[in-house]
VOKESE-172917 format. One record per atom (N, C-alpha, C): residue number from 1; residue in three letters; x, y, z. Coordinates in steps of 0.001 Angstrom, whole numbers, plus 500000, padded with zeros to 6 digits. Layout:
site k = NUM | r = Ala | east = X | north = Y | up = Z
...
This chain:
site k = 1 | r = Met | east = 971563 | north = 088635 | up = 546941
site k = 1 | r = Met | east = 970830 | north = 087767 | up = 546077
site k = 1 | r = Met | east = 969936 | north = 088748 | up = 544968
site k = 2 | r = Lys | east = 969165 | north = 089628 | up = 545597
site k = 2 | r = Lys | east = 968319 | north = 090386 | up = 544925
site k = 2 | r = Lys | east = 968970 | north = 091197 | up = 543953
site k = 3 | r = Ala | east = 970186 | north = 091699 | up = 544341
site k = 3 | r = Ala | east = 971001 | north = 092638 | up = 543377
site k = 3 | r = Ala | east = 971536 | north = 091766 | up = 542300
site k = 4 | r = Leu | east = 971939 | north = 090390 | up = 542487
site k = 4 | r = Leu | east = 972398 | north = 089549 | up = 541406
site k = 4 | r = Leu | east = 971342 | north = 089316 | up = 540412
site k = 5 | r = Leu | east = 970021 | north = 089009 | up = 540865
site k = 5 | r = Leu | east = 968980 | north = 088793 | up = 540114
site k = 5 | r = Leu | east = 968588 | north = 090110 | up = 539176
site k = 6 | r = Ile | east = 968702 | north = 091234 | up = 539782
site k = 6 | r = Ile | east = 968425 | north = 092468 | up = 538975
site k = 6 | r = Ile | east = 969532 | north = 092688 | up = 537959
site k = 7 | r = Leu | east = 970884 | north = 092503 | up = 538227
site k = 7 | r = Leu | east = 971919 | north = 092473 | up = 537334
site k = 7 | r = Leu | east = 971867 | north = 091529 | up = 536248
site k = 8 | r = Phe | east = 971296 | north = 090285 | up = 536513
site k = 8 | r = Phe | east = 970926 | north = 089391 | up = 535405
site k = 8 | r = Phe | east = 969899 | north = 089909 | up = 534468
site k = 9 | r = Val | east = 968809 | north = 090274 | up = 534952
site k = 9 | r = Val | east = 967854 | north = 090744 | up = 534169
site k = 9 | r = Val | east = 968106 | north = 092037 | up = 533325
site k = 10 | r = Leu | east = 968960 | north = 092893 | up = 533975
site k = 10 | r = Leu | east = 969485 | north = 094028 | up = 533079
site k = 10 | r = Leu | east = 970305 | north = 093579 | up = 532035
site k = 11 | r = Val | east = 971354 | north = 092657 | up = 532292
site k = 11 | r = Val | east = 972227 | north = 092244 | up = 531350
site k = 11 | r = Val | east = 971523 | north = 091448 | up = 530284
site k = 12 | r = Tyr | east = 970838 | north = 090481 | up = 530583
site k = 12 | r = Tyr | east = 969979 | north = 089795 | up = 529631
site k = 12 | r = Tyr | east = 969100 | north = 090510 | up = 528851
site k = 13 | r = Gly | east = 968372 | north = 091431 | up = 529406
site k = 13 | r = Gly | east = 967484 | north = 092426 | up = 528681
site k = 13 | r = Gly | east = 968133 | north = 093287 | up = 527732
site k = 14 | r = Ser | east = 969353 | north = 093667 | up = 527987
site k = 14 | r = Ser | east = 970106 | north = 094612 | up = 527180
site k = 14 | r = Ser | east = 970724 | north = 093846 | up = 525972
site k = 15 | r = Thr | east = 971103 | north = 092612 | up = 526128
site k = 15 | r = Thr | east = 971786 | north = 091912 | up = 525051
site k = 15 | r = Thr | east = 970725 | north = 091387 | up = 524192
site k = 16 | r = Ser | east = 969515 | north = 091147 | up = 524597
site k = 16 | r = Ser | east = 968438 | north = 090596 | up = 523594
site k = 16 | r = Ser | east = 967949 | north = 091789 | up = 522738
site k = 17 | r = Cys | east = 967978 | north = 093004 | up = 523393
site k = 17 | r = Cys | east = 967530 | north = 094171 | up = 522466
site k = 17 | r = Cys | east = 968624 | north = 094553 | up = 521582
site k = 18 | r = Gln | east = 969883 | north = 094017 | up = 521704
site k = 18 | r = Gln | east = 971021 | north = 094533 | up = 520803
site k = 18 | r = Gln | east = 971158 | north = 093352 | up = 519652
site k = 19 | r = Gln | east = 970439 | north = 092218 | up = 519786
site k = 19 | r = Gln | east = 970521 | north = 091247 | up = 518683
site k = 19 | r = Gln | east = 970372 | north = 091782 | up = 517508
site k = 20 | r = Lys | east = 971234 | north = 091275 | up = 516402
site k = 20 | r = Lys | east = 971004 | north = 091961 | up = 515083
site k = 20 | r = Lys | east = 969808 | north = 091337 | up = 514428
site k = 21 | r = Gln | east = 969308 | north = 092018 | up = 513306
site k = 21 | r = Gln | east = 968204 | north = 091481 | up = 512638
site k = 21 | r = Gln | east = 968597 | north = 090376 | up = 511741
site k = 22 | r = Glu | east = 967836 | north = 089416 | up = 511576
site k = 22 | r = Glu | east = 968109 | north = 088116 | up = 510853
site k = 22 | r = Glu | east = 968409 | north = 088509 | up = 509459
site k = 23 | r = Ala | east = 969475 | north = 088109 | up = 508818
site k = 23 | r = Ala | east = 969979 | north = 088527 | up = 507485
site k = 23 | r = Ala | east = 969391 | north = 087611 | up = 506441
site k = 24 | r = Ile | east = 968789 | north = 088475 | up = 505336
site k = 24 | r = Ile | east = 968151 | north = 087743 | up = 504230
site k = 24 | r = Ile | east = 969165 | north = 087648 | up = 503263
site k = 25 | r = Thr | east = 969410 | north = 086174 | up = 502734
site k = 25 | r = Thr | east = 970470 | north = 086120 | up = 501723
site k = 25 | r = Thr | east = 969871 | north = 086172 | up = 500265
site k = 26 | r = Lys | east = 968646 | north = 085742 | up = 499991
site k = 26 | r = Lys | east = 968022 | north = 085763 | up = 498728
site k = 26 | r = Lys | east = 966487 | north = 085642 | up = 498861
site k = 27 | r = Ile | east = 965864 | north = 086407 | up = 497841
site k = 27 | r = Ile | east = 964525 | north = 086452 | up = 497623
site k = 27 | r = Ile | east = 964172 | north = 085985 | up = 496198
site k = 28 | r = Lys | east = 963237 | north = 085066 | up = 496129
site k = 28 | r = Lys | east = 962733 | north = 084634 | up = 494738
site k = 28 | r = Lys | east = 961231 | north = 084792 | up = 494653
site k = 29 | r = Leu | east = 960967 | north = 085520 | up = 493723
site k = 29 | r = Leu | east = 959398 | north = 085756 | up = 493454
site k = 29 | r = Leu | east = 959153 | north = 085203 | up = 491988
site k = 30 | r = Gln | east = 957982 | north = 084314 | up = 491871
site k = 30 | r = Gln | east = 957871 | north = 083790 | up = 490586
site k = 30 | r = Gln | east = 956219 | north = 083889 | up = 490397
site k = 31 | r = Tyr | east = 955965 | north = 084339 | up = 489100
site k = 31 | r = Tyr | east = 954635 | north = 084271 | up = 488675
site k = 31 | r = Tyr | east = 954507 | north = 083403 | up = 487469
site k = 32 | r = Ser | east = 953435 | north = 082570 | up = 487380
site k = 32 | r = Ser | east = 953312 | north = 081678 | up = 486225
site k = 32 | r = Ser | east = 951708 | north = 081590 | up = 485927
site k = 33 | r = Ser | east = 951418 | north = 081539 | up = 484706
site k = 33 | r = Ser | east = 950100 | north = 081400 | up = 484196
site k = 33 | r = Ser | east = 950072 | north = 080303 | up = 483047
site k = 34 | r = Ala | east = 949299 | north = 079512 | up = 483348
site k = 34 | r = Ala | east = 949114 | north = 078311 | up = 482219
site k = 34 | r = Ala | east = 948574 | north = 078812 | up = 480927
site k = 35 | r = Met | east = 947534 | north = 079599 | up = 481049
site k = 35 | r = Met | east = 946697 | north = 080000 | up = 479928
site k = 35 | r = Met | east = 946784 | north = 081323 | up = 479570
site k = 36 | r = Cys | east = 948023 | north = 081651 | up = 478971
site k = 36 | r = Cys | east = 948325 | north = 083196 | up = 478547
site k = 36 | r = Cys | east = 948953 | north = 083124 | up = 477237
site k = 37 | r = Lys | east = 948987 | north = 084245 | up = 476544
site k = 37 | r = Lys | east = 949744 | north = 084509 | up = 475299
site k = 37 | r = Lys | east = 950875 | north = 085470 | up = 475535
site k = 38 | r = Gly | east = 952005 | north = 085112 | up = 475097
site k = 38 | r = Gly | east = 953150 | north = 086045 | up = 475231
site k = 38 | r = Gly | east = 953969 | north = 085516 | up = 476503
site k = 39 | r = Tyr | east = 954476 | north = 086411 | up = 477267
site k = 39 | r = Tyr | east = 955256 | north = 086004 | up = 478413
site k = 39 | r = Tyr | east = 954388 | north = 085677 | up = 479535
site k = 40 | r = Cys | east = 954433 | north = 084450 | up = 479921
site k = 40 | r = Cys | east = 953538 | north = 083791 | up = 481046
site k = 40 | r = Cys | east = 954168 | north = 083592 | up = 482289
site k = 41 | r = Asp | east = 955625 | north = 083352 | up = 482197
site k = 41 | r = Asp | east = 956261 | north = 083095 | up = 483478
site k = 41 | r = Asp | east = 957349 | north = 084100 | up = 483833
site k = 42 | r = Tyr | east = 957269 | north = 084668 | up = 485045
site k = 42 | r = Tyr | east = 958199 | north = 085691 | up = 485432
site k = 42 | r = Tyr | east = 958898 | north = 085224 | up = 486589
site k = 43 | r = Thr | east = 960234 | north = 085209 | up = 486718
site k = 43 | r = Thr | east = 961137 | north = 084892 | up = 488034
site k = 43 | r = Thr | east = 961942 | north = 085989 | up = 488403
site k = 44 | r = Phe | east = 961915 | north = 086515 | up = 489447
site k = 44 | r = Phe | east = 962778 | north = 087538 | up = 490059
site k = 44 | r = Phe | east = 963584 | north = 086822 | up = 490970
site k = 45 | r = Ile | east = 965011 | north = 086968 | up = 490962
site k = 45 | r = Ile | east = 965927 | north = 086474 | up = 491863
site k = 45 | r = Ile | east = 966632 | north = 087637 | up = 492402
site k = 46 | r = Ile | east = 966563 | north = 087977 | up = 493720
site k = 46 | r = Ile | east = 967181 | north = 089040 | up = 494229
site k = 46 | r = Ile | east = 968246 | north = 088729 | up = 495379
site k = 47 | r = Asn | east = 969205 | north = 089409 | up = 495490
site k = 47 | r = Asn | east = 970178 | north = 089351 | up = 496511
site k = 47 | r = Asn | east = 970776 | north = 090691 | up = 496828
site k = 48 | r = Lys | east = 971786 | north = 090885 | up = 497668
site k = 48 | r = Lys | east = 972217 | north = 092321 | up = 497997
site k = 48 | r = Lys | east = 972851 | north = 092937 | up = 496881
site k = 49 | r = Asn | east = 973307 | north = 092206 | up = 495846
site k = 49 | r = Asn | east = 974084 | north = 092714 | up = 494705
site k = 49 | r = Asn | east = 973258 | north = 092939 | up = 493428
site k = 50 | r = Phe | east = 972316 | north = 092087 | up = 493212
site k = 50 | r = Phe | east = 971550 | north = 092169 | up = 491860
site k = 50 | r = Phe | east = 970118 | north = 091576 | up = 491945
site k = 51 | r = Lys | east = 969315 | north = 091961 | up = 490905
site k = 51 | r = Lys | east = 967997 | north = 091402 | up = 490699
site k = 51 | r = Lys | east = 968155 | north = 090903 | up = 489216
site k = 52 | r = Lys | east = 967803 | north = 089625 | up = 489289
site k = 52 | r = Lys | east = 967721 | north = 088910 | up = 487938
site k = 52 | r = Lys | east = 966228 | north = 088660 | up = 487605
site k = 53 | r = Val | east = 965881 | north = 089002 | up = 486419
site k = 53 | r = Val | east = 964539 | north = 088894 | up = 485839
site k = 53 | r = Val | east = 964550 | north = 088057 | up = 484649
site k = 54 | r = Ile | east = 963786 | north = 086906 | up = 484687
site k = 54 | r = Ile | east = 963703 | north = 086078 | up = 483722
site k = 54 | r = Ile | east = 962223 | north = 085877 | up = 483160
site k = 55 | r = Gln | east = 962007 | north = 086128 | up = 481859
site k = 55 | r = Gln | east = 960680 | north = 086089 | up = 481403
site k = 55 | r = Gln | east = 960554 | north = 084920 | up = 480455
site k = 56 | r = Thr | east = 959536 | north = 083973 | up = 480670
site k = 56 | r = Thr | east = 959660 | north = 082802 | up = 479789
site k = 56 | r = Thr | east = 958157 | north = 082900 | up = 478913
site k = 57 | r = Pro | east = 958300 | north = 082653 | up = 477552
site k = 57 | r = Pro | east = 957055 | north = 082511 | up = 477015
site k = 57 | r = Pro | east = 956123 | north = 081325 | up = 477396
site k = 58 | r = Gly | east = 954846 | north = 081750 | up = 477246
site k = 58 | r = Gly | east = 953794 | north = 080361 | up = 477459
site k = 58 | r = Gly | east = 953941 | north = 079282 | up = 476560
site k = 59 | r = Lys | east = 953625 | north = 078169 | up = 476952
site k = 59 | r = Lys | east = 953679 | north = 076879 | up = 476122
site k = 59 | r = Lys | east = 952278 | north = 076555 | up = 475783
site k = 60 | r = Ala | east = 951315 | north = 076881 | up = 476427
site k = 60 | r = Ala | east = 949915 | north = 076387 | up = 476006
site k = 60 | r = Ala | east = 949491 | north = 077123 | up = 474850
site k = 61 | r = Ile | east = 949694 | north = 078361 | up = 474588
site k = 61 | r = Ile | east = 949414 | north = 079121 | up = 473494
site k = 61 | r = Ile | east = 950822 | north = 079741 | up = 472826
site k = 62 | r = Pro | east = 951477 | north = 078875 | up = 471967
site k = 62 | r = Pro | east = 952825 | north = 079205 | up = 471749
site k = 62 | r = Pro | east = 952888 | north = 080464 | up = 470774
site k = 63 | r = Ser | east = 953995 | north = 081200 | up = 471145
site k = 63 | r = Ser | east = 954532 | north = 082359 | up = 470306
site k = 63 | r = Ser | east = 955788 | north = 082231 | up = 469834
site k = 64 | r = Pro | east = 956023 | north = 081356 | up = 468780
site k = 64 | r = Pro | east = 957504 | north = 081030 | up = 468423
site k = 64 | r = Pro | east = 958432 | north = 082245 | up = 468277
site k = 65 | r = Glu | east = 957974 | north = 083465 | up = 468038
site k = 65 | r = Glu | east = 958912 | north = 084683 | up = 467770
site k = 65 | r = Glu | east = 959329 | north = 085123 | up = 469237
site k = 66 | r = Leu | east = 958891 | north = 084467 | up = 470335
site k = 66 | r = Leu | east = 959364 | north = 084910 | up = 471567
site k = 66 | r = Leu | east = 960353 | north = 083886 | up = 472105
site k = 67 | r = Lys | east = 961444 | north = 084573 | up = 472731
site k = 67 | r = Lys | east = 962542 | north = 083855 | up = 473292
site k = 67 | r = Lys | east = 962522 | north = 084143 | up = 474829
site k = 68 | r = Ile | east = 963234 | north = 083276 | up = 475633
site k = 68 | r = Ile | east = 963369 | north = 083565 | up = 476995
site k = 68 | r = Ile | east = 964285 | north = 084809 | up = 477057
site k = 69 | r = Lys | east = 963581 | north = 085798 | up = 477872
site k = 69 | r = Lys | east = 964523 | north = 087004 | up = 478151
site k = 69 | r = Lys | east = 965193 | north = 086916 | up = 479605
site k = 70 | r = Lys | east = 966363 | north = 087302 | up = 479756
site k = 70 | r = Lys | east = 966960 | north = 087382 | up = 481038
site k = 70 | r = Lys | east = 967751 | north = 088806 | up = 481169
site k = 71 | r = Asp | east = 967462 | north = 089396 | up = 482293
site k = 71 | r = Asp | east = 968108 | north = 090734 | up = 482446
site k = 71 | r = Asp | east = 968668 | north = 090681 | up = 483922
site k = 72 | r = Thr | east = 969818 | north = 091249 | up = 484124
site k = 72 | r = Thr | east = 970432 | north = 091451 | up = 485410
site k = 72 | r = Thr | east = 970477 | north = 092960 | up = 485671
site k = 73 | r = Ile | east = 969966 | north = 093309 | up = 486844
site k = 73 | r = Ile | east = 970018 | north = 094637 | up = 487179
site k = 73 | r = Ile | east = 970836 | north = 094861 | up = 488542
site k = 74 | r = Lys | east = 971874 | north = 095621 | up = 488395
site k = 74 | r = Lys | east = 972556 | north = 095802 | up = 489812
site k = 74 | r = Lys | east = 971796 | north = 096642 | up = 490725
site k = 75 | r = Leu | east = 972008 | north = 096048 | up = 492131
site k = 75 | r = Leu | east = 971358 | north = 096895 | up = 493090
site k = 75 | r = Leu | east = 972307 | north = 097641 | up = 493976
site k = 76 | r = Thr | east = 971708 | north = 098727 | up = 494404
site k = 76 | r = Thr | east = 972621 | north = 099532 | up = 495212
site k = 76 | r = Thr | east = 972421 | north = 099044 | up = 496728
site k = 77 | r = Lys | east = 973176 | north = 099454 | up = 497624
site k = 77 | r = Lys | east = 973104 | north = 099079 | up = 498944
site k = 77 | r = Lys | east = 971690 | north = 099763 | up = 499482
site k = 78 | r = Thr | east = 971193 | north = 100842 | up = 498955
site k = 78 | r = Thr | east = 970103 | north = 101549 | up = 499375
site k = 78 | r = Thr | east = 968809 | north = 100637 | up = 498763
site k = 79 | r = Asp | east = 968994 | north = 100230 | up = 497558
site k = 79 | r = Asp | east = 967908 | north = 099348 | up = 497005
site k = 79 | r = Asp | east = 967555 | north = 098106 | up = 497927
site k = 80 | r = Trp | east = 968693 | north = 097426 | up = 498217
site k = 80 | r = Trp | east = 968575 | north = 096270 | up = 499091
site k = 80 | r = Trp | east = 968143 | north = 096490 | up = 500606
site k = 81 | r = Gln | east = 968497 | north = 097543 | up = 501046
site k = 81 | r = Gln | east = 967869 | north = 098023 | up = 502360
site k = 81 | r = Gln | east = 966447 | north = 098299 | up = 502176
site k = 82 | r = Gln | east = 965988 | north = 099116 | up = 501200
site k = 82 | r = Gln | east = 964676 | north = 099285 | up = 501023
site k = 82 | r = Gln | east = 963717 | north = 098019 | up = 500771
site k = 83 | r = Ile | east = 964295 | north = 097101 | up = 500140
site k = 83 | r = Ile | east = 963711 | north = 095858 | up = 499884
site k = 83 | r = Ile | east = 963526 | north = 095108 | up = 501205
site k = 84 | r = Asn | east = 964634 | north = 094952 | up = 501996
site k = 84 | r = Asn | east = 964517 | north = 094264 | up = 503408
site k = 84 | r = Asn | east = 963667 | north = 095099 | up = 504429
site k = 85 | r = Gln | east = 963471 | north = 096397 | up = 504182
site k = 85 | r = Gln | east = 962585 | north = 096884 | up = 505182
site k = 85 | r = Gln | east = 961096 | north = 097061 | up = 504744
site k = 86 | r = Ser | east = 960929 | north = 096455 | up = 503515
site k = 86 | r = Ser | east = 959450 | north = 096619 | up = 503230
site k = 86 | r = Ser | east = 958551 | north = 095400 | up = 503697
site k = 87 | r = Phe | east = 959069 | north = 094586 | up = 504502
site k = 87 | r = Phe | east = 958339 | north = 093537 | up = 505004
site k = 87 | r = Phe | east = 958910 | north = 093003 | up = 506387
site k = 88 | r = Ile | east = 958102 | north = 092479 | up = 507197
site k = 88 | r = Ile | east = 958537 | north = 091841 | up = 508362
site k = 88 | r = Ile | east = 958436 | north = 090400 | up = 508340
site k = 89 | r = Leu | east = 959714 | north = 089829 | up = 508535
site k = 89 | r = Leu | east = 959912 | north = 088325 | up = 508121
site k = 89 | r = Leu | east = 958984 | north = 087452 | up = 509103
site k = 90 | r = Asp | east = 958774 | north = 087867 | up = 510434
site k = 90 | r = Asp | east = 957895 | north = 086997 | up = 511123
site k = 90 | r = Asp | east = 956347 | north = 087264 | up = 510726
site k = 91 | r = Ser | east = 956107 | north = 088185 | up = 510085
site k = 91 | r = Ser | east = 954592 | north = 088267 | up = 509547
site k = 91 | r = Ser | east = 954446 | north = 087507 | up = 508494
site k = 92 | r = Ile | east = 955449 | north = 087024 | up = 507668
site k = 92 | r = Ile | east = 955533 | north = 086110 | up = 506466
site k = 92 | r = Ile | east = 955590 | north = 084654 | up = 506873
site k = 93 | r = Arg | east = 956411 | north = 084530 | up = 508076
site k = 93 | r = Arg | east = 956298 | north = 083166 | up = 508712
site k = 93 | r = Arg | east = 955084 | north = 082716 | up = 509051
site k = 94 | r = Val | east = 954099 | north = 083554 | up = 509530
site k = 94 | r = Val | east = 952860 | north = 082879 | up = 510072
site k = 94 | r = Val | east = 951793 | north = 082939 | up = 508949
site k = 95 | r = Leu | east = 952092 | north = 083283 | up = 507782
site k = 95 | r = Leu | east = 951115 | north = 083323 | up = 506598
site k = 95 | r = Leu | east = 950897 | north = 081659 | up = 506364
site k = 96 | r = Pro | east = 949657 | north = 081429 | up = 505891
site k = 96 | r = Pro | east = 949615 | north = 079827 | up = 505481
site k = 96 | r = Pro | east = 950495 | north = 079719 | up = 504166
site k = 97 | r = Lys | east = 950815 | north = 078569 | up = 503950
site k = 97 | r = Lys | east = 951780 | north = 078004 | up = 502853
site k = 97 | r = Lys | east = 951103 | north = 078243 | up = 501558
site k = 98 | r = Ile | east = 949650 | north = 078211 | up = 501379
site k = 98 | r = Ile | east = 948854 | north = 078551 | up = 500349
site k = 98 | r = Ile | east = 947800 | north = 079664 | up = 500797
site k = 99 | r = Asn | east = 947904 | north = 080804 | up = 500116
site k = 99 | r = Asn | east = 946884 | north = 081883 | up = 500310
site k = 99 | r = Asn | east = 946004 | north = 081961 | up = 499125
site k = 100 | r = Gly | east = 944657 | north = 081999 | up = 499465
site k = 100 | r = Gly | east = 943614 | north = 081956 | up = 498443
site k = 100 | r = Gly | east = 943539 | north = 080786 | up = 497505
site k = 101 | r = Cys | east = 943353 | north = 080923 | up = 496310
site k = 101 | r = Cys | east = 943232 | north = 079737 | up = 495489
site k = 101 | r = Cys | east = 944159 | north = 079944 | up = 494118
site k = 102 | r = Pro | east = 945524 | north = 079891 | up = 494303
site k = 102 | r = Pro | east = 946333 | north = 080035 | up = 493388
site k = 102 | r = Pro | east = 946072 | north = 079154 | up = 492093
site k = 103 | r = Gly | east = 945906 | north = 079698 | up = 490952
site k = 103 | r = Gly | east = 945706 | north = 079045 | up = 489575
site k = 103 | r = Gly | east = 944376 | north = 078767 | up = 489446
site k = 104 | r = Cys | east = 943318 | north = 078945 | up = 490324
site k = 104 | r = Cys | east = 941909 | north = 078711 | up = 490251
site k = 104 | r = Cys | east = 941524 | north = 079574 | up = 488921
site k = 105 | r = Asp | east = 940528 | north = 079183 | up = 488172
site k = 105 | r = Asp | east = 939938 | north = 079840 | up = 487044
site k = 105 | r = Asp | east = 941022 | north = 080370 | up = 486088
site k = 106 | r = Asp | east = 942147 | north = 079580 | up = 485959
site k = 106 | r = Asp | east = 943176 | north = 079756 | up = 485034
site k = 106 | r = Asp | east = 943976 | north = 081076 | up = 485332
site k = 107 | r = Gly | east = 943768 | north = 081576 | up = 486555
site k = 107 | r = Gly | east = 944604 | north = 082728 | up = 486939
site k = 107 | r = Gly | east = 945982 | north = 082448 | up = 487221
site k = 108 | r = Ser | east = 946820 | north = 083476 | up = 487354
site k = 108 | r = Ser | east = 948308 | north = 083354 | up = 487652
site k = 108 | r = Ser | east = 948515 | north = 082796 | up = 489139
site k = 109 | r = Ile | east = 949502 | north = 082189 | up = 489227
site k = 109 | r = Ile | east = 949979 | north = 081662 | up = 490557
site k = 109 | r = Ile | east = 951230 | north = 082533 | up = 490935
site k = 110 | r = Gly | east = 951208 | north = 083104 | up = 492189
site k = 110 | r = Gly | east = 952402 | north = 083774 | up = 492666
site k = 110 | r = Gly | east = 953156 | north = 082861 | up = 493613
site k = 111 | r = Ser | east = 954322 | north = 082903 | up = 493720
site k = 111 | r = Ser | east = 955128 | north = 082154 | up = 494679
site k = 111 | r = Ser | east = 956293 | north = 082968 | up = 495207
site k = 112 | r = Leu | east = 956440 | north = 083061 | up = 496507
site k = 112 | r = Leu | east = 957507 | north = 083802 | up = 497094
site k = 112 | r = Leu | east = 958301 | north = 082868 | up = 498002
site k = 113 | r = Gln | east = 959673 | north = 083071 | up = 497864
site k = 113 | r = Gln | east = 960497 | north = 082286 | up = 498685
site k = 113 | r = Gln | east = 961638 | north = 083375 | up = 499299
site k = 114 | r = Ile | east = 961659 | north = 083322 | up = 500456
site k = 114 | r = Ile | east = 962632 | north = 084223 | up = 501182
site k = 114 | r = Ile | east = 963637 | north = 083366 | up = 502091
site k = 115 | r = Ile | east = 964834 | north = 083402 | up = 501579
site k = 115 | r = Ile | east = 965973 | north = 082711 | up = 502159
site k = 115 | r = Ile | east = 966686 | north = 083488 | up = 503249
site k = 116 | r = Ser | east = 966705 | north = 083099 | up = 504439
site k = 116 | r = Ser | east = 967540 | north = 083791 | up = 505369
site k = 116 | r = Ser | east = 968712 | north = 082937 | up = 505945
site k = 117 | r = Glu | east = 969431 | north = 083475 | up = 506881
site k = 117 | r = Glu | east = 970461 | north = 082527 | up = 507472
site k = 117 | r = Glu | east = 969976 | north = 081549 | up = 508448
site k = 118 | r = Lys | east = 968677 | north = 081696 | up = 508908
site k = 118 | r = Lys | east = 967942 | north = 080846 | up = 509668
site k = 118 | r = Lys | east = 967271 | north = 079681 | up = 508944
site k = 119 | r = Asp | east = 966377 | north = 079947 | up = 507986
site k = 119 | r = Asp | east = 965519 | north = 079082 | up = 507260
site k = 119 | r = Asp | east = 964995 | north = 079575 | up = 505842
site k = 120 | r = Thr | east = 964134 | north = 078872 | up = 505366
site k = 120 | r = Thr | east = 963566 | north = 079489 | up = 504003
site k = 120 | r = Thr | east = 962068 | north = 079357 | up = 504185
site k = 121 | r = Ile | east = 961401 | north = 080471 | up = 503912
site k = 121 | r = Ile | east = 960068 | north = 080660 | up = 503951
site k = 121 | r = Ile | east = 959362 | north = 080474 | up = 502469
site k = 122 | r = Ser | east = 958404 | north = 079771 | up = 502395
site k = 122 | r = Ser | east = 957910 | north = 079788 | up = 501011
site k = 122 | r = Ser | east = 956277 | north = 079823 | up = 501039
site k = 123 | r = Ile | east = 955778 | north = 080727 | up = 500308
site k = 123 | r = Ile | east = 954350 | north = 080781 | up = 500236
site k = 123 | r = Ile | east = 953821 | north = 080973 | up = 498729
site k = 124 | r = Lys | east = 952558 | north = 080434 | up = 498517
site k = 124 | r = Lys | east = 952011 | north = 080622 | up = 497241
site k = 124 | r = Lys | east = 950623 | north = 081445 | up = 497439
site k = 125 | r = Phe | east = 950424 | north = 082169 | up = 496332
site k = 125 | r = Phe | east = 949244 | north = 083043 | up = 496566
site k = 125 | r = Phe | east = 948713 | north = 083267 | up = 495100
site k = 126 | r = Glu | east = 947396 | north = 083918 | up = 495112
site k = 126 | r = Glu | east = 946853 | north = 084295 | up = 493790
site k = 126 | r = Glu | east = 947530 | north = 085349 | up = 493271
site k = 127 | r = Gly | east = 948118 | north = 085186 | up = 492058
site k = 127 | r = Gly | east = 948873 | north = 086257 | up = 491323
site k = 127 | r = Gly | east = 948515 | north = 087699 | up = 491542
site k = 128 | r = Pro | east = 947335 | north = 088121 | up = 491221
site k = 128 | r = Pro | east = 946991 | north = 089551 | up = 491472
site k = 128 | r = Pro | east = 946487 | north = 089939 | up = 492841
site k = 129 | r = Asp | east = 946529 | north = 088854 | up = 493672
site k = 129 | r = Asp | east = 946126 | north = 089188 | up = 495057
site k = 129 | r = Asp | east = 946988 | north = 088725 | up = 496254
site k = 130 | r = Pro | east = 948160 | north = 089151 | up = 496353
site k = 130 | r = Pro | east = 949122 | north = 088739 | up = 497362
site k = 130 | r = Pro | east = 948668 | north = 089190 | up = 498680
site k = 131 | r = Pro | east = 949029 | north = 088423 | up = 499732
site k = 131 | r = Pro | east = 948788 | north = 088777 | up = 501073
site k = 131 | r = Pro | east = 949257 | north = 090261 | up = 501393
site k = 132 | r = Asn | east = 948520 | north = 090977 | up = 502217
site k = 132 | r = Asn | east = 948819 | north = 092295 | up = 502466
site k = 132 | r = Asn | east = 950153 | north = 092584 | up = 503090
site k = 133 | r = Ser | east = 950757 | north = 091579 | up = 503892
site k = 133 | r = Ser | east = 952076 | north = 091777 | up = 504396
site k = 133 | r = Ser | east = 953144 | north = 091723 | up = 503472
site k = 134 | r = Ile | east = 952936 | north = 091190 | up = 502163
site k = 134 | r = Ile | east = 954009 | north = 091267 | up = 501228
site k = 134 | r = Ile | east = 953793 | north = 092105 | up = 499950
site k = 135 | r = Val | east = 952710 | north = 092852 | up = 499959
site k = 135 | r = Val | east = 952426 | north = 093857 | up = 498869
site k = 135 | r = Val | east = 953337 | north = 094880 | up = 498538
site k = 136 | r = Pro | east = 954189 | north = 095398 | up = 499788
site k = 136 | r = Pro | east = 955069 | north = 096505 | up = 499558
site k = 136 | r = Pro | east = 956345 | north = 095763 | up = 498894
site k = 137 | r = Leu | east = 956600 | north = 094422 | up = 499388
site k = 137 | r = Leu | east = 957912 | north = 093810 | up = 498912
site k = 137 | r = Leu | east = 957645 | north = 093577 | up = 497379
site k = 138 | r = Ile | east = 956441 | north = 093073 | up = 497089
site k = 138 | r = Ile | east = 956141 | north = 092674 | up = 495677
site k = 138 | r = Ile | east = 956193 | north = 093813 | up = 494872
site k = 139 | r = Gly | east = 955583 | north = 094888 | up = 495120
site k = 139 | r = Gly | east = 955864 | north = 096105 | up = 494509
site k = 139 | r = Gly | east = 957205 | north = 096698 | up = 494228
site k = 140 | r = Leu | east = 958196 | north = 096480 | up = 495127
site k = 140 | r = Leu | east = 959693 | north = 096944 | up = 494887
site k = 140 | r = Leu | east = 960155 | north = 095876 | up = 493910
site k = 141 | r = Ile | east = 960040 | north = 094610 | up = 494136
site k = 141 | r = Ile | east = 960560 | north = 093718 | up = 493268
site k = 141 | r = Ile | east = 960080 | north = 093839 | up = 491820
site k = 142 | r = Thr | east = 958788 | north = 094015 | up = 491563
site k = 142 | r = Thr | east = 958306 | north = 093978 | up = 490114
site k = 142 | r = Thr | east = 958251 | north = 095401 | up = 489522
site k = 143 | r = Lys | east = 958677 | north = 096484 | up = 490335
site k = 143 | r = Lys | east = 958653 | north = 097838 | up = 489937
site k = 143 | r = Lys | east = 959128 | north = 098011 | up = 488354
site k = 144 | r = Gly | east = 958206 | north = 098429 | up = 487480
site k = 144 | r = Gly | east = 958671 | north = 098628 | up = 486109
site k = 144 | r = Gly | east = 958463 | north = 097466 | up = 485227
site k = 145 | r = Thr | east = 957955 | north = 096296 | up = 485839
site k = 145 | r = Thr | east = 957905 | north = 095105 | up = 484864
site k = 145 | r = Thr | east = 956424 | north = 094892 | up = 484425
site k = 146 | r = Phe | east = 955555 | north = 095063 | up = 485362
site k = 146 | r = Phe | east = 954036 | north = 094953 | up = 484850
site k = 146 | r = Phe | east = 953440 | north = 096184 | up = 484625
site k = 147 | r = Thr | east = 952779 | north = 096466 | up = 483599
site k = 147 | r = Thr | east = 952001 | north = 097700 | up = 483252
site k = 147 | r = Thr | east = 950595 | north = 097222 | up = 482954
site k = 148 | r = Asn | east = 949691 | north = 098346 | up = 483168
site k = 148 | r = Asn | east = 948304 | north = 097943 | up = 482837
site k = 148 | r = Asn | east = 947972 | north = 098347 | up = 481453
């Protein structure tokens, strides 16, 4: 009986270690600001093949010369792996749904949605101050978009 119990523990332990990582199917990052001039809303939609970037002009302070911009960037397998390795899904799952005070003082609102084969995780945060656990992910997604 003892041998059977040891065998069960060894088999169960080795299969649980071999379980594959949960697959991410899509990531969506949005920034919006109600009181801005120029492009106020940015949407990034990422999957294993591409990154779409959509820039929308603000409505509160209109700039009629600006039109919605859409760009699609092909991602390499390495790009997708780097994005997936920049965060730990369980550390995002435990974050509050709202972090800080998004939109307070007319600041920008950040919104992150990660869609996996298991579920969808959605959080909001103060645009310039995302939670530490998603800073590397945000940096990779927005790389080359925002400049000071």
